[in-house]
N, C-alpha and C positions, 0 to 999 in steps of 0.2 A: 504494500500500500504506500502511495506517495506521501512524502512529508510536506512541510510548509514551503519547501523549495521546489516542490513538484518532482522530487526524486525518490526512487525506491531502489534498495540494494537487495539482491537475492542472497541466499545462502551460498557457501562455496561448494562447487561441484567438482568431482574428480574428472579431469579431462579424459582419462582413459575410458571412463564409463559414459560420458556425455560429450561427444564431439560437437554436436549441434543441439540446440534447444529451441523450442518454439515458444513464443510469448504472445498472449492475447489479452486485451483488456476485457474484464468481466463485469465491472461496475464503474460508473462514473458519477459525477455530481449532477444534481437534479436539473440544472439549467443547461447541461451540455448533452450533445448527441453521443451515444456510445460508439466508439471506434471499433469496428468488427475486423479490422485488418490483423492478420497473423504474420508476425515477423520471425525470421529464423536468425538465431545468434550462434556464431561459431566461437566456441570457448578456446581461449589461448592460455597457456600456462602462466600463472602469476600475473595475469592482466585482467583488468575490468573491461568487459566488452559493453559498450554503451549502445543503447537503442532509444530512439525518440518516437513518441506517439503524439499526435496532435488531435485535439478535440474541438469541434465547432460548437459554438453557442447555439442553443435552440433559437430559431428565428421565425418571424412571421411578418406579414405585411398589412398595411392599412389601405383601403380603397375609399377615396372621397367621391361621393356622387353629388353634383351640384344642380339644383333645380330652382325654378321660379317659385316664389312664395305663393302667388295667387293661382298658379296652374302648374302642378308638379309634373305635367307631361312636357312642359317646356324645359329642355336641357340647355345648360350654359357651358359653352366651350371657352377656353382661354382664361379661366379664373385661376389665380395663383394661391397656393397654400404653403405654409411653413409648418414643419413638424419639430417639436421640442421634446427632449427626454425629461424625466422628472427632476433632473439637475439644471433644467432650463438651458441646456445646450441645443443649439440648432443642429438637427441630425439629417434633415432632408428638405428639399424644396420640390414641389410637384405642381403641375399645371393640368387642368382638365382638358381632355381631348374632345373630338367631335361627338363622342358618345356621352359627354359630360362627366367623364370618369378620370380619376388620376390615381395611380397606384404607386405606393412608396417602394423604395428599395427594401431588401430584407433587413429587419431590425430585430435585435435581441429581445426575447420575451420576458426577461427578468426585470424590465423597467416598464413603467406606464408612460404613455406619450400624449402630448397635447397638440391638437391640430388647430391651426388658426389661419383664417383667410388673410392674405396680404395684399391682394389686388383683385378687383372685380371689373366687370364690363362697364363702359361709360354710362349706360342707361340704368345701372343698378346701384343700390346703396351698399357700401362695404359693410358686411355684418361684423358686429363686435363679438358675436358668439364664439366660444371655443368649445371643443369637445375633447374629453380625455378618453383614451382607449387602452385596453389591455389586450395584448396580442396572444395568439395561440400558435403552437408549433406547426409550421408548414401550412398555415391557413391564412386566408385574406379576410380581414375583418372590415365589413362595410359600415360607413357612416354617411349620413346625408346632411348637407347644408342647404338652407333656403336663402335666396336673395330676393329682396323686395325691389321692384322697379322704382326709379325716381318718379315721384308723383307730384301733381299740383291739384289745386281746387278751383272750382268755378263758383263765384258768388253772384247770384242774380238779385237785382233790386227791382221790384215792381212797384211803380207809383202811378198815381192818377193826377194829372194836371187839371186843376179846377180854376176857372176864372173867378176872381174875386171882384164883384161889381163895384166895390168901394176902393179898389187899389188898381194901379196899372200893372202890378206883378201877379203872376199866376201862383196859386197856392198848391204845393205838391203834397199829396197824401200817400202814405204807404198802403199797399193792397195785400192783405193776407189771404191765404188759402187759394193761391193761383198755382196751377200745376204746370211744370215744364218737363219735357223729356230731353235727354241728352243722347246724342248719337256720335259714334266715332267716324273716322274718315271713310270706312267701308259701309256706312249707313246702318251699323248695328246699334240698337238701343243699349246703352250701357248704364243708364240711371234715370230715375224719376225723382224730381224734387218738388217740394211745395213750400211756398213762401210763408214765413211766420208773421207775427204782428208788426214787425219792423220792416 
């Protein structure tokens, strides 16, 4: 079993009895992938034969899906995200593709990651939302971000101009309960509004 330096020393073997020995890892740390490689070691008299094994950290990926807040069927390409580990180190930058998806590189699973939008499309509001994700070995974990389009408002004022017989100026009065319909440039009705007492 390896020590704190990552080294392990076997017993001494008689060269006459064991010319070659095979060594294989049988157990590793929880966050590492077991190395199944079998290595052959040639014993030499009064020498320590060294052999090195490497273990890969267990890794997973995160996939960001970017959609329109008002219509999740609308996918948004070209939105940039940054991924930070739990120590606030920037570990990856990704950009959504034509399918509105962005997949990170393989990241170790023994840390949690925070995904943050860094740049969005001109017609959308940059979201301040962040999402924290825990990865699983050899899996892609999906998360979805929504962006709201930049929006404005229409204010309609409905008045009645009444002639005042005692003045040269007309008196303007607000009209309540008047209904207006609002249409977009494709002639689709998008809203109905009714005036209030003002």
